[in-house]
N, CA, C and O atoms as a DFTB+ gen file, in Angstrom:
728 C
 N C O
     1  1     126.303      82.337     107.970
     2  2     125.231      83.106     108.558
     3  2     124.236      82.186     109.243
     4  3     124.134      80.999     108.931
     5  1     123.512      82.765     110.177
     6  2     122.525      82.011     110.927
     7  2     121.300      81.740     110.059
     8  3     120.830      82.615     109.332
     9  1     120.805      80.533     110.148
    10  2     119.592      80.165     109.422
    11  2     118.409      80.377     110.356
    12  3     118.190      79.584     111.271
    13  1     117.650      81.435     110.134
    14  2     116.498      81.774     110.957
    15  2     115.254      81.421     110.164
    16  3     114.991      82.031     109.128
    17  1     114.499      80.467     110.622
    18  2     113.287      80.084     109.920
    19  2     112.095      80.560     110.740
    20  3     111.932      80.175     111.898
    21  1     111.277      81.387     110.140
    22  2     110.082      81.895     110.810
    23  2     109.023      80.806     110.845
    24  3     108.921      79.980     109.938
    25  1     108.248      80.825     111.904
    26  2     107.149      79.872     111.986
    27  2     105.815      80.529     111.668
    28  3     104.816      79.840     111.465
    29  1     105.793      81.867     111.623
    30  2     104.543      82.546     111.300
    31  2     104.827      83.819     110.517
    32  3     105.940      84.344     110.521
    33  1     103.802      84.290     109.856
    34  2     103.887      85.504     109.065
    35  2     104.249      86.707     109.932
    36  3     104.998      87.582     109.497
    37  1     103.728      86.755     111.144
    38  2     103.998      87.902     112.021
    39  2     105.486      88.027     112.346
    40  3     105.954      89.127     112.639
    41  1     106.228      86.944     112.302
    42  2     107.663      86.989     112.583
    43  2     108.469      87.614     111.449
    44  3     109.648      87.920     111.628
    45  1     107.853      87.808     110.293
    46  2     108.579      88.361     109.144
    47  2     108.646      89.883     109.160
    48  3     109.367      90.475     108.357
    49  1     107.912      90.519     110.052
    50  2     108.007      91.961     110.210
    51  2     107.251      92.749     109.159
    52  3     106.448      92.189     108.412
    53  1     107.510      94.080     109.099
    54  2     106.729      94.968     108.246
    55  2     107.269      95.182     106.832
    56  3     106.666      95.918     106.051
    57  1     108.391      94.553     106.491
    58  2     108.958      94.694     105.135
    59  2     109.373      93.301     104.664
    60  3     110.433      92.789     105.022
    61  1     108.504      92.709     103.853
    62  2     108.679      91.308     103.444
    63  2     109.042      91.240     101.973
    64  3     108.383      91.844     101.127
    65  1     110.089      90.505     101.684
    66  2     110.594      90.302     100.322
    67  2     110.221      88.885      99.876
    68  3     110.550      87.913     100.555
    69  1     109.533      88.769      98.733
    70  2     109.122      87.472      98.199
    71  2     109.864      87.219      96.890
    72  3     109.776      88.013      95.954
    73  1     110.593      86.111      96.833
    74  2     111.309      85.700      95.628
    75  2     110.815      84.334      95.190
    76  3     110.209      83.596      95.966
    77  1     111.085      84.011      93.934
    78  2     110.754      82.697      93.416
    79  2     110.688      82.730      91.906
    80  3     110.707      83.805      91.306
    81  1     110.610      81.577      91.292
    82  2     110.564      81.500      89.835
    83  2     109.322      82.177      89.270
    84  3     108.347      82.413      89.984
    85  1     109.374      82.480      87.992
    86  2     108.217      83.045      87.303
    87  2     107.002      82.160      87.504
    88  3     107.088      80.935      87.422
    89  1     105.880      82.789      87.765
    90  2     104.602      82.091      87.887
    91  2     104.541      81.116      89.055
    92  3     103.855      80.096      88.988
    93  1     105.261      81.436      90.123
    94  2     105.215      80.588      91.314
    95  2     104.190      81.081      92.331
    96  3     103.959      80.417      93.341
    97  1     103.564      82.250      92.076
    98  2     102.542      82.767      92.979
    99  2     102.989      83.949      93.820
   100  3     102.338      84.281      94.811
   101  1     104.095      84.596      93.443
   102  2     104.639      85.703      94.233
   103  2     103.661      86.873      94.354
   104  3     103.415      87.356      95.459
   105  1     103.110      87.325      93.251
   106  2     102.219      88.498      93.273
   107  2     100.927      88.204      94.021
   108  3     100.437      89.051      94.767
   109  1     100.380      87.028      93.832
   110  2      99.158      86.650      94.532
   111  2      99.406      86.589      96.028
   112  3      98.585      87.061      96.814
   113  1     100.540      86.007      96.431
   114  2     100.888      85.941      97.852
   115  2     101.118      87.344      98.418
   116  3     100.657      87.644      99.519
   117  1     101.820      88.199      97.686
   118  2     102.062      89.564      98.161
   119  2     100.742      90.301      98.387
   120  3     100.578      90.988      99.395
   121  1      99.805      90.160      97.451
   122  2      98.505      90.818      97.605
   123  2      97.757      90.264      98.815
   124  3      97.140      91.026      99.559
   125  1      97.805      88.955      99.020
   126  2      97.119      88.330     100.155
   127  2      97.731      88.789     101.479
   128  3      97.003      89.106     102.420
   129  1      99.044      88.824     101.555
   130  2      99.721      89.297     102.772
   131  2      99.408      90.777     102.984
   132  3      99.152      91.208     104.108
   133  1      99.428      91.549     101.900
   134  2      99.112      92.964     102.009
   135  2      97.746      93.205     102.630
   136  3      97.603      94.044     103.519
   137  1      96.741      92.471     102.163
   138  2      95.388      92.615     102.717
   139  2      95.344      92.194     104.184
   140  3      94.728      92.865     105.012
   141  1      95.992      91.096     104.492
   142  2      95.948      90.541     105.837
   143  2      96.707      91.392     106.860
   144  3      96.249      91.566     107.990
   145  1      97.851      91.912     106.466
   146  2      98.735      92.623     107.410
   147  2      98.747      94.135     107.192
   148  3      99.538      94.839     107.819
   149  1      97.898      94.633     106.328
   150  2      97.852      96.056     106.000
   151  2      99.225      96.572     105.558
   152  3      99.697      97.617     106.007
   153  1      99.845      95.799     104.663
   154  2     101.132      96.179     104.073
   155  2     100.901      96.511     102.608
   156  3     100.254      95.736     101.904
   157  1     101.408      97.635     102.131
   158  2     101.238      97.933     100.704
   159  2     102.013      96.933      99.845
   160  3     103.224      96.788     100.016
   161  1     101.335      96.241      98.925
   162  2     102.069      95.336      98.041
   163  2     102.786      96.131      96.952
   164  3     102.214      97.046      96.358
   165  1     104.029      95.775      96.702
   166  2     104.821      96.381      95.635
   167  2     105.180      95.253      94.679
   168  3     105.913      94.333      95.042
   169  1     104.667      95.324      93.463
   170  2     104.924      94.313      92.448
   171  2     106.044      94.840      91.552
   172  3     105.831      95.770      90.773
   173  1     107.220      94.258      91.658
   174  2     108.375      94.765      90.917
   175  2     108.177      94.709      89.409
   176  3     108.748      95.529      88.691
   177  1     107.387      93.770      88.911
   178  2     107.093      93.754      87.472
   179  2     106.486      95.085      87.033
   180  3     106.765      95.567      85.935
   181  1     105.656      95.675      87.890
   182  2     105.012      96.942      87.548
   183  2     106.003      98.108      87.573
   184  3     105.828      99.088      86.848
   185  1     107.028      98.007      88.394
   186  2     108.057      99.050      88.419
   187  2     109.035      98.885      87.257
   188  3     109.528      99.870      86.708
   189  1     109.310      97.644      86.892
   190  2     110.302      97.351      85.855
   191  2     109.776      97.657      84.448
   192  3     110.533      98.092      83.579
   193  1     108.495      97.433      84.231
   194  2     107.915      97.597      82.896
   195  2     107.129      98.898      82.789
   196  3     106.594      99.396      83.780
   197  1     107.068      99.432      81.600
   198  2     106.328     100.668      81.338
   199  2     104.837     100.363      81.229
   200  3     104.442      99.480      80.468
   201  1     104.000     101.088      81.987
   202  2     102.558     100.855      81.885
   203  2     102.059     101.121      80.466
   204  3     102.626     101.931      79.732
   205  1     100.989     100.421      80.099
   206  2     100.373     100.635      78.801
   207  2     101.167     100.082      77.633
   208  3     100.880     100.406      76.480
   209  1     102.163      99.251      77.913
   210  2     102.950      98.632      76.841
   211  2     102.765      97.128      76.895
   212  3     102.109      96.604      77.796
   213  1     103.334      96.451      75.944
   214  2     103.321      94.986      75.941
   215  2     104.554      94.485      76.700
   216  3     105.397      93.772      76.157
   217  1     104.629      94.885      77.980
   218  2     105.695      94.470      78.895
   219  2     107.074      94.968      78.436
   220  3     108.056      94.227      78.483
   221  1     107.134      96.222      77.997
   222  2     108.408      96.827      77.598
   223  2     109.117      97.348      78.841
   224  3     108.507      98.054      79.644
   225  1     110.403      97.011      79.015
   226  2     111.132      97.479      80.206
   227  2     111.330      98.991      80.199
   228  3     111.421      99.624      79.147
   229  1     111.392      99.540      81.388
   230  2     111.770     100.945      81.563
   231  2     113.285     101.038      81.382
   232  3     113.972     100.017      81.431
   233  1     113.811     102.232      81.176
   234  2     115.266     102.389      81.235
   235  2     115.769     101.934      82.617
   236  3     115.110     102.170      83.630
   237  1     116.926     101.291      82.647
   238  2     117.454     100.711      83.888
   239  2     117.499     101.716      85.032
   240  3     117.063     101.402      86.140
   241  1     118.015     102.913      84.786
   242  2     118.143     103.923      85.844
   243  2     116.770     104.302      86.412
   244  3     116.636     104.540      87.612
   245  1     115.761     104.356      85.552
   246  2     114.415     104.686      86.012
   247  2     113.873     103.580      86.913
   248  3     113.284     103.858      87.958
   249  1     114.072     102.325      86.505
   250  2     113.624     101.206      87.347
   251  2     114.337     101.216      88.690
   252  3     113.690     101.085      89.729
   253  1     115.647     101.368      88.690
   254  2     116.415     101.352      89.944
   255  2     115.935     102.480      90.863
   256  3     115.808     102.276      92.070
   257  1     115.667     103.659      90.311
   258  2     115.179     104.778      91.125
   259  2     113.810     104.450      91.732
   260  3     113.581     104.729      92.909
   261  1     112.899     103.862      90.950
   262  2     111.590     103.472      91.470
   263  2     111.723     102.401      92.551
   264  3     111.060     102.462      93.587
   265  1     112.580     101.429      92.298
   266  2     112.830     100.360      93.269
   267  2     113.364     100.935      94.574
   268  3     112.850     100.633      95.651
   269  1     114.392     101.762      94.471
   270  2     115.025     102.296      95.672
   271  2     114.083     103.200      96.458
   272  3     114.150     103.254      97.686
   273  1     113.211     103.905      95.758
   274  2     112.197     104.715      96.436
   275  2     111.218     103.805      97.178
   276  3     110.852     104.091      98.317
   277  1     110.799     102.731      96.551
   278  2     109.831     101.818      97.161
   279  2     110.379     101.159      98.418
   280  3     109.650     101.014      99.399
   281  1     111.634     100.761      98.410
   282  2     112.174     100.060      99.588
   283  2     112.406     100.997     100.773
   284  3     112.636     100.530     101.889
   285  1     112.350     102.300     100.551
   286  2     112.505     103.235     101.663
   287  2     111.265     103.319     102.547
   288  3     111.323     103.852     103.655
   289  1     110.156     102.798     102.059
   290  2     108.943     102.792     102.874
   291  2     109.146     101.980     104.143
   292  3     109.976     101.072     104.191
   293  1     108.380     102.320     105.161
   294  2     108.480     101.614     106.449
   295  2     107.734     100.288     106.449
   296  3     108.031      99.405     107.254
   297  1     106.754     100.144     105.539
   298  2     105.932      98.937     105.505
   299  2     105.683      98.566     104.059
   300  3     105.229      99.400     103.276
   301  1     105.974      97.313     103.687
   302  2     105.679      96.823     102.351
   303  2     105.837      95.311     102.296
   304  3     106.507      94.703     103.131
   305  1     105.209      94.732     101.300
   306  2     105.466      93.350     100.912
   307  2     105.768      93.425      99.419
   308  3     104.919      93.837      98.629
   309  1     106.965      93.030      99.041
   310  2     107.476      93.244      97.690
   311  2     107.739      91.906      97.017
   312  3     108.445      91.051      97.551
   313  1     107.154      91.742      95.827
   314  2     107.369      90.497      95.098
   315  2     108.110      90.762      93.800
   316  3     107.884      91.767      93.126
   317  1     108.990      89.848      93.470
   318  2     109.769      89.939      92.239
   319  2     111.226      89.660      92.528
   320  3     111.688      89.789      93.662
   321  1     111.933      89.282      91.500
   322  2     113.320      88.880      91.676
   323  2     114.279      90.030      91.381
   324  3     114.903      90.553      92.305
   325  1     114.412      90.431      90.131
   326  2     115.232      91.576      89.738
   327  2     116.498      91.673      90.593
   328  3     116.652      92.572      91.419
   329  1     117.382      90.726      90.365
   330  2     118.561      90.571      91.223
   331  2     119.530      91.745      91.162
   332  3     120.378      91.875      92.045
   333  1     119.433      92.608      90.145
   334  2     120.320      93.764      90.107
   335  2     120.064      94.698      91.294
   336  3     120.927      95.507      91.633
   337  1     118.901      94.598      91.926
   338  2     118.561      95.431      93.081
   339  2     118.334      94.610      94.350
   340  3     117.889      95.144      95.366
   341  1     118.630      93.351      94.293
   342  2     118.279      92.461      95.398
   343  2     119.021      92.779      96.694
   344  3     118.429      92.715      97.772
   345  1     120.295      93.117      96.608
   346  2     121.052      93.356      97.839
   347  2     120.476      94.511      98.649
   348  3     120.326      94.391      99.865
   349  1     120.149      95.634      97.995
   350  2     119.592      96.748      98.754
   351  2     118.187      96.426      99.258
   352  3     117.784      96.912     100.315
   353  1     117.438      95.613      98.514
   354  2     116.104      95.209      98.966
   355  2     116.205      94.347     100.215
   356  3     115.482      94.570     101.186
   357  1     117.093      93.371     100.197
   358  2     117.253      92.501     101.365
   359  2     117.815      93.267     102.561
   360  3     117.511      92.927     103.704
   361  1     118.629      94.291     102.316
   362  2     119.171      95.096     103.419
   363  2     118.058      95.847     104.154
   364  3     118.185      96.117     105.349
   365  1     116.970      96.188     103.460
   366  2     115.831      96.889     104.077
   367  2     114.756      95.928     104.580
   368  3     113.949      96.292     105.436
   369  1     114.741      94.714     104.057
   370  2     113.686      93.759     104.418
   371  2     113.821      93.311     105.863
   372  3     114.915      93.267     106.425
   373  1     112.672      92.980     106.448
   374  2     112.646      92.398     107.789
   375  2     112.293      90.916     107.746
   376  3     112.383      90.223     108.760
   377  1     111.891      90.428     106.572
   378  2     111.544      89.030     106.404
   379  2     111.640      88.635     104.945
   380  3     111.614      89.485     104.055
   381  1     111.752      87.335     104.708
   382  2     112.026      86.805     103.376
   383  2     111.199      85.545     103.163
   384  3     111.184      84.652     104.011
   385  1     110.508      85.478     102.023
   386  2     109.756      84.282     101.651
   387  2     110.280      83.813     100.302
   388  3     110.397      84.601      99.364
   389  1     110.593      82.532     100.212
   390  2     111.029      81.926      98.954
   391  2     109.976      80.931      98.506
   392  3     109.640      79.995      99.233
   393  1     109.459      81.139      97.304
   394  2     108.495      80.222      96.701
   395  2     109.196      79.361      95.666
   396  3     110.282      79.701      95.195
   397  1     108.579      78.257      95.318
   398  2     109.058      77.449      94.206
   399  2     107.849      76.840      93.516
   400  3     106.786      76.670      94.115
   401  1     108.032      76.525      92.278
   402  2     107.034      75.803      91.479
   403  2     107.825      75.098      90.391
   404  3     108.784      75.653      89.857
   405  1     107.436      73.907      90.068
   406  2     108.151      73.152      89.039
   407  2     108.042      73.868      87.694
   408  3     107.155      74.696      87.486
   409  1     108.948      73.536      86.796
   410  2     108.919      74.140      85.460
   411  2     107.601      73.843      84.740
   412  3     107.014      74.768      84.179
   413  1     107.109      72.610      84.728
   414  2     105.815      72.371      84.066
   415  2     104.669      73.176      84.692
   416  3     103.810      73.691      83.976
   417  1     104.655      73.285      86.021
   418  2     103.598      74.058      86.675
   419  2     103.729      75.541      86.330
   420  3     102.722      76.209      86.094
   421  1     104.946      76.060      86.297
   422  2     105.160      77.466      85.916
   423  2     104.667      77.724      84.492
   424  3     104.041      78.750      84.225
   425  1     104.948      76.799      83.585
   426  2     104.475      76.935      82.196
   427  2     102.949      76.966      82.149
   428  3     102.355      77.833      81.508
   429  1     102.330      76.018      82.829
   430  2     100.875      75.926      82.837
   431  2     100.268      77.204      83.407
   432  3      99.311      77.734      82.842
   433  1     100.819      77.716      84.540
   434  2     100.309      78.944      85.154
   435  2     100.480      80.143      84.222
   436  3      99.604      81.004      84.143
   437  1     101.599      80.192      83.523
   438  2     101.839      81.301      82.595
   439  2     100.787      81.309      81.482
   440  3     100.186      82.345      81.198
   441  1     100.573      80.173      80.866
   442  2      99.588      80.095      79.779
   443  2      98.193      80.389      80.325
   444  3      97.434      81.128      79.699
   445  1      97.847      79.834      81.464
   446  2      96.525      80.067      82.067
   447  2      96.310      81.546      82.351
   448  3      95.242      82.083      82.057
   449  1      97.315      82.212      82.919
   450  2      97.128      83.629      83.250
   451  2      96.980      84.475      81.987
   452  3      96.219      85.442      81.972
   453  1      97.698      84.117      80.943
   454  2      97.596      84.881      79.692
   455  2      96.236      84.713      79.032
   456  3      95.702      85.660      78.456
   457  1      95.681      83.525      79.113
   458  2      94.429      83.249      78.416
   459  2      93.177      83.501      79.256
   460  3      92.128      83.842      78.710
   461  1      93.275      83.338      80.577
   462  2      92.057      83.335      81.384
   463  2      92.008      84.341      82.524
   464  3      90.914      84.748      82.914
   465  1      93.124      84.754      83.068
   466  2      93.114      85.651      84.235
   467  2      92.988      87.102      83.786
   468  3      93.943      87.692      83.281
   469  1      91.811      87.664      83.972
   470  2      91.606      89.053      83.567
   471  2      91.867      90.028      84.711
   472  3      92.023      91.226      84.478
   473  1      91.915      89.530      85.937
   474  2      92.139      90.389      87.102
   475  2      93.322      89.859      87.909
   476  3      93.207      89.619      89.111
   477  1      94.444      89.680      87.247
   478  2      95.617      89.077      87.871
   479  2      96.351      90.081      88.746
   480  3      96.553      91.228      88.347
   481  1      96.751      89.653      89.937
   482  2      97.573      90.477      90.817
   483  2      98.925      90.687      90.144
   484  3      99.490      89.753      89.575
   485  1      99.435      91.896      90.210
   486  2     100.735      92.191      89.626
   487  2     100.724      92.442      88.142
   488  3     101.780      92.622      87.536
   489  1      99.528      92.458      87.532
   490  2      99.436      92.708      86.092
   491  2      99.877      94.139      85.789
   492  3      99.801      95.023      86.642
   493  1     100.325      94.341      84.592
   494  2     100.793      95.650      84.159
   495  2      99.602      96.493      83.706
   496  3      98.829      96.072      82.845
   497  1      99.460      97.673      84.282
   498  2      98.349      98.560      83.945
   499  2      98.328      98.860      82.449
   500  3      99.332      99.268      81.863
   501  1      97.165      98.649      81.852
   502  2      96.988      98.967      80.444
   503  2      97.566      97.944      79.483
   504  3      97.573      98.179      78.275
   505  1      98.046      96.827      79.980
   506  2      98.628      95.797      79.109
   507  2      97.761      94.547      79.168
   508  3      97.079      94.298      80.163
   509  1      97.793      93.778      78.116
   510  2      97.106      92.486      78.087
   511  2      98.171      91.409      77.979
   512  3      99.029      91.442      77.097
   513  1      98.095      90.458      78.893
   514  2      99.043      89.353      78.836
   515  2      98.782      88.514      77.592
   516  3      97.631      88.278      77.225
   517  1      99.842      88.072      76.955
   518  2      99.734      87.153      75.827
   519  2     100.901      86.185      75.905
   520  3     101.983      86.529      76.383
   521  1     100.669      84.987      75.436
   522  2     101.718      83.970      75.469
   523  2     102.832      84.387      74.501
   524  3     102.589      84.661      73.326
   525  1     104.040      84.424      75.025
   526  2     105.209      84.820      74.234
   527  2     106.237      83.690      74.276
   528  3     106.509      83.122      75.333
   529  1     106.801      83.376      73.112
   530  2     107.821      82.334      73.059
   531  2     109.009      82.690      73.941
   532  3     109.603      81.809      74.562
   533  1     109.362      83.971      74.003
   534  2     110.503      84.378      74.822
   535  2     110.266      84.057      76.302
   536  3     111.198      83.678      77.011
   537  1     109.026      84.207      76.765
   538  2     108.721      83.894      78.162
   539  2     108.682      82.389      78.384
   540  3     109.148      81.907      79.417
   541  1     108.136      81.642      77.440
   542  2     108.146      80.182      77.564
   543  2     109.588      79.663      77.636
   544  3     109.909      78.786      78.438
   545  1     110.443      80.227      76.781
   546  2     111.862      79.844      76.793
   547  2     112.505      80.221      78.127
   548  3     113.270      79.439      78.691
   549  1     112.197      81.410      78.630
   550  2     112.745      81.862      79.911
   551  2     112.374      80.873      81.015
   552  3     113.228      80.463      81.802
   553  1     111.114      80.498      81.068
   554  2     110.655      79.564      82.103
   555  2     111.358      78.216      81.960
   556  3     111.774      77.626      82.957
   557  1     111.496      77.724      80.720
   558  2     112.074      76.394      80.494
   559  2     113.589      76.363      80.633
   560  3     114.140      75.372      81.113
   561  1     114.273      77.426      80.224
   562  2     115.727      77.392      80.139
   563  2     116.419      78.160      81.273
   564  3     117.369      77.657      81.872
   565  1     115.950      79.360      81.563
   566  2     116.627      80.218      82.538
   567  2     116.202      79.900      83.972
   568  3     117.032      79.895      84.882
   569  1     114.924      79.639      84.169
   570  2     114.391      79.458      85.512
   571  2     115.054      78.334      86.313
   572  3     115.264      78.521      87.511
   573  1     115.398      77.182      85.733
   574  2     116.039      76.150      86.557
   575  2     117.341      76.627      87.226
   576  3     117.584      76.298      88.386
   577  1     118.166      77.382      86.526
   578  2     119.400      77.909      87.139
   579  2     119.062      78.949      88.208
   580  3     119.702      78.995      89.258
   581  1     118.061      79.777      87.939
   582  2     117.638      80.763      88.939
   583  2     117.151      80.067      90.199
   584  3     117.437      80.505      91.313
   585  1     116.413      78.983      90.013
   586  2     115.898      78.233      91.154
   587  2     117.046      77.790      92.057
   588  3     116.932      77.870      93.280
   589  1     118.133      77.331      91.481
   590  2     119.300      76.924      92.286
   591  2     119.924      78.117      92.999
   592  3     120.329      78.006      94.156
   593  1     120.005      79.258      92.318
   594  2     120.560      80.474      92.957
   595  2     119.684      80.939      94.117
   596  3     120.198      81.313      95.171
   597  1     118.373      80.919      93.928
   598  2     117.472      81.342      95.000
   599  2     117.584      80.404      96.199
   600  3     117.536      80.846      97.347
   601  1     117.732      79.123      95.928
   602  2     117.884      78.151      97.009
   603  2     119.161      78.429      97.807
   604  3     119.145      78.390      99.038
   605  1     120.263      78.708      97.109
   606  2     121.518      79.036      97.795
   607  2     121.366      80.338      98.579
   608  3     121.830      80.434      99.715
   609  1     120.724      81.332      97.986
   610  2     120.504      82.607      98.659
   611  2     119.708      82.417      99.940
   612  3     120.006      83.039     100.960
   613  1     118.697      81.557      99.889
   614  2     117.874      81.315     101.073
   615  2     118.748      80.876     102.248
   616  3     118.529      81.301     103.382
   617  1     119.731      80.031     101.975
   618  2     120.618      79.572     103.034
   619  2     121.517      80.666     103.583
   620  3     121.976      80.575     104.721
   621  1     121.774      81.697     102.790
   622  2     122.683      82.775     103.201
   623  2     121.992      83.933     103.902
   624  3     122.626      84.647     104.679
   625  1     120.720      84.129     103.645
   626  2     120.009      85.290     104.188
   627  2     119.773      85.103     105.677
   628  3     119.211      84.098     106.112
   629  1     120.216      86.100     106.459
   630  2     120.071      86.051     107.918
   631  2     118.889      86.908     108.356
   632  3     119.037      87.824     109.166
   633  1     117.731      86.604     107.818
   634  2     116.477      87.256     108.184
   635  2     115.501      86.173     108.602
   636  3     115.690      85.010     108.243
   637  1     114.460      86.521     109.353
   638  2     113.380      85.547     109.511
   639  2     112.874      85.188     108.119
   640  3     112.654      86.068     107.287
   641  1     112.694      83.915     107.874
   642  2     112.377      83.488     106.511
   643  2     111.499      82.254     106.493
   644  3     111.422      81.494     107.458
   645  1     110.841      82.086     105.358
   646  2     109.961      80.948     105.135
   647  2     110.216      80.448     103.722
   648  3     110.242      81.232     102.773
   649  1     110.405      79.136     103.585
   650  2     110.530      78.512     102.270
   651  2     109.264      77.705     102.020
   652  3     108.892      76.839     102.811
   653  1     108.605      78.012     100.891
   654  2     107.401      77.303     100.484
   655  2     107.734      76.639      99.162
   656  3     107.522      77.211      98.093
   657  1     108.260      75.420      99.247
   658  2     108.898      74.776      98.106
   659  2     107.966      73.964      97.214
   660  3     108.385      73.451      96.176
   661  1     106.707      73.848      97.617
   662  2     105.760      73.084      96.805
   663  2     104.400      73.779      96.851
   664  3     104.128      74.534      97.783
   665  1     103.554      73.536      95.869
   666  2     102.195      74.095      95.940
   667  2     101.437      73.677      97.203
   668  3     100.738      74.513      97.777
   669  1     101.540      72.415      97.668
   670  2     100.860      72.086      98.927
   671  2     101.409      72.887     100.125
   672  3     100.645      73.259     101.015
   673  1     102.711      73.149     100.153
   674  2     103.279      73.965     101.238
   675  2     102.726      75.382     101.185
   676  3     102.419      75.971     102.222
   677  1     102.599      75.927      99.989
   678  2     102.039      77.264      99.824
   679  2     100.575      77.277     100.265
   680  3     100.151      78.188     100.976
   681  1      99.809      76.283      99.853
   682  2      98.403      76.196     100.244
   683  2      98.262      76.074     101.763
   684  3      97.366      76.679     102.352
   685  1      99.131      75.307     102.389
   686  2      99.122      75.165     103.849
   687  2      99.412      76.513     104.517
   688  3      98.771      76.871     105.506
   689  1     100.376      77.256     103.975
   690  2     100.728      78.569     104.516
   691  2      99.521      79.509     104.439
   692  3      99.230      80.223     105.399
   693  1      98.823      79.510     103.309
   694  2      97.614      80.325     103.174
   695  2      96.600      79.969     104.264
   696  3      96.060      80.854     104.926
   697  1      96.347      78.681     104.445
   698  2      95.376      78.245     105.439
   699  2      95.821      78.618     106.849
   700  3      95.049      79.180     107.626
   701  1      97.068      78.299     107.170
   702  2      97.602      78.544     108.516
   703  2      97.557      80.016     108.888
   704  3      97.272      80.363     110.034
   705  1      97.839      80.889     107.914
   706  2      97.888      82.334     108.190
   707  2      96.563      83.035     107.916
   708  3      96.459      84.249     108.091
   709  1      95.550      82.283     107.489
   710  2      94.251      82.883     107.221
   711  2      94.255      83.816     106.024
   712  3      93.518      84.802     105.996
   713  1      95.087      83.508     105.030
   714  2      95.203      84.349     103.836
   715  2      94.200      83.902     102.779
   716  3      93.837      82.729     102.698
   717  1      93.765      84.861     101.974
   718  2      92.876      84.561     100.856
   719  2      93.570      84.993      99.581
   720  3      94.147      86.079      99.529
   721  1      93.522      84.156      98.546
   722  2      94.196      84.492      97.301
   723  2      93.412      85.514      96.477
   724  3      93.994      86.141      95.591
   725  1      92.147      85.703      96.725
   726  2      91.320      86.689      96.004
   727  2      90.604      87.590      96.961
   728  3      89.865      88.479      96.537
């Protein structure tokens, strides 16, 4: 497939898919793009988990139905991985952004958001974030393999796309596009 690399946010179109490891800044970026481009942000964590719970998943069929309804919109910026629905999401997307953050940085961001971020983008309504061993393990053990899969996927996706592989690259993108994280 053709490798199309976008040079600006406007080249990504009205339906932008953001992927990346846990705590890499996907939800914050989606909210910033949403404000800047008047695109409704869709945080897949909020669709996948039941509101008012301690991050309890919805039944799979319910999540897939919510996901598929969301991607039918004409305009959105959607953050989250949830690879069981990724193919249909990418089929509707007009642009793709891949973020990355090192495992230590992801761990630090996870703990910081649980302890200090009271107004976090993408937070689950009615839930309070708390540090969970299962999430720490996920970041340390599962995320490195996911990072390799996302990198391979980036090479295969034939959409206008942007790879922001380091925190300085992400910060530069914010500045260049006039985005604000809050």
